Every structure is written in structure tokens, then in C-alpha cells.
C-alpha positions in Angstrom: 73.2 90.2 99.2 72.7 93.8 98.8 72.2 95.9 95.7 74.6 99.0 95.7 74.9 101.7 93.3 78.3 103.1 92.6 78.7 106.8 92.9 81.7 108.9 91.6 84.6 108.5 90.1 87.1 107.0 92.7 87.2 103.5 91.3 87.5 104.2 87.3 88.1 102.4 85.5 86.9 99.5 87.1 83.5 100.9 88.6 81.5 103.6 86.8 79.3 105.8 88.0 75.9 104.4 88.0 76.8 100.7 87.9 74.7 98.4 90.1 76.6 96.0 92.0 75.9 92.8 94.0 77.4 92.7 97.6 78.0 90.0 99.7 77.2 91.0 103.6 77.7 87.2 104.8 81.3 87.2 103.7 83.1 88.9 106.9 87.1 87.9 105.9 88.6 90.7 103.8 92.0 90.3 101.9 94.1 92.6 99.9 92.5 93.2 96.8 88.6 92.5 98.0 86.5 95.5 96.7 84.0 96.4 99.2 81.2 98.7 100.2 81.4 101.3 103.3 79.1 102.6 105.4 80.8 106.3 105.6 77.9 107.5 107.3 79.6 106.7 110.4 82.8 108.3 109.4 83.2 111.8 108.3 81.9 111.4 104.6 78.3 111.0 105.3 77.6 108.3 102.2 78.0 104.8 101.5 81.5 104.2 99.1 83.3 101.9 97.4 86.9 100.8 97.8 89.6 98.4 97.3 91.2 96.6 100.3 95.2 97.0 100.5 95.9 95.8 104.0 94.2 94.1 106.9 94.7 94.2 110.8 98.4 94.1 112.0 99.9 94.8 108.1 102.0 98.0 107.8 101.3 99.8 104.7 103.7 102.6 103.4 103.7 104.7 100.0 106.3 106.3 98.6 104.4 109.3 96.4 107.9 110.2 94.8 107.5 106.6 92.8 103.7 106.2 93.6 104.5 102.3 95.0 102.3 101.2 97.5 103.8 98.2 99.9 102.6 96.2 102.2 104.8 94.4 105.2 108.0 95.9 102.7 106.9 94.4 99.3 105.6 96.2 97.0 102.5 95.9 95.3 101.9 95.5 91.6 98.6 97.3 91.2 98.5 97.6 87.1 95.7 95.6 87.0 93.4 97.5 88.7 94.4 101.4 89.5 93.8 103.9 86.5 96.8 105.8 86.1 99.6 103.0 87.9 100.7 105.2 90.2 99.8 106.5 93.7 100.9 110.3 94.3 98.6 112.2 95.6 99.2 112.3 99.0 96.6 113.7 102.0 97.2 114.3 105.7 98.2 111.1 106.8 101.8 109.9 106.8 103.3 106.5 106.4 104.3 104.1 107.3 101.1 102.9 109.1 100.1 99.8 110.5 96.5 98.6 110.2 94.9 98.2 114.0 93.3 95.6 115.1 89.1 95.0 113.6 90.7 97.6 110.8 91.2 97.3 106.7 93.3 100.3 104.9 91.4 101.1 101.7 92.2 103.0 98.5 90.1 103.8 95.4 91.3 102.4 92.0 91.2 106.3 90.7 93.9 107.4 93.2 93.7 111.1 91.8 90.3 111.4 92.9 90.0 108.9 95.5 89.1 110.0 99.3 90.2 106.7 100.9 92.4 105.8 103.8 95.3 108.0 102.8 93.3 111.0 104.5 92.6 111.5 108.2 89.0 112.2 107.1 88.4 108.2 106.2 91.6 106.7 107.7 91.8 103.3 109.0 87.8 101.7 108.1 86.6 99.8 111.3 85.3 96.3 110.0 82.0 96.8 111.4 81.4 99.8 108.8 82.1 97.4 105.9 79.0 96.4 104.4 80.4 93.8 102.5 82.2 92.5 99.2 81.2 93.3 95.7 81.0 89.9 94.1 79.2 91.0 91.0 78.7 93.9 88.5 75.2 93.5 87.4 74.5 96.6 85.7 75.2 97.8 82.7 74.9 94.3 81.1 77.7 94.7 79.1 79.9 94.6 82.3 78.1 91.9 84.2 80.2 89.4 85.7 81.7 88.6 89.0 84.9 90.1 90.4 
């Protein structure tokens, strides 16, 4: 395990700036909905980031930026339980659909209006080697303590 401090607003409202989380580094299997910590120093962001896995290798992600709907393999996702504004409208420089290459994951922040994530070539598909692990527990603040 590692303890990571959340930095920034990209995972609001679920993970706020300054939250401390336990991250399991041993579990290397990722699936849709997992919250992961990525060592983005190996890519262009030069920091550690926290994001939600939307798709894994071989899956195709499509985003309809008019309706804000994210689909994986042609099935629209119900993301109402974790994204702040319920829609994904901000488009960056990548065009969709995109198929996740072998050994990679596609990630998005929960606060899609401000998140730098796999919609942008600055982040793109995340090589699994840069994923530190899965967030398992919020430990600080004490009022939010609990497993994910």
C-alpha cells in the first residue's frame, strides 16, 4: 500500500483536494469504475494523478460531446453515481471512437469540466506500467473514511 494525497479538482465531488487515500499497489487488474493513481511524470503532466478507469485494453470508447454520453463497446455508461455534472461535454484534441491498445487503460476524471485525462493527447491512453495502483480507502478526512 501507499498513501497518496489528492491534488486538484479533477475528481470532485468524490475526491477533494487534500484527501489522503490508501492505494493498493499489488492488484494490477483494472476494470471499469476503478479509481487509480497514475504516475504521470512519465507522460507530459509531470505529476501523480488520480482518475477513474473507463475502459481497458481492446475496448472501444466513444464520446458524444453533444449529449455528453460516454459509451464503451457501443453501450452507453450510466455514470450518474460518480460524475459531478452528469455529462462529458469538453472535447480536447483526440477524436472518437478510440480503441484502447494492449497494456493500456482509458481514464477520465469525475469532474469532466476541468480534468486532464484520456480525452487529451497530453494524457492519452495510460500505459499500465504507469498505474501505481487502485484507490481502496479514503483515510483523511475522518468524516469520509471508508472503502471505495
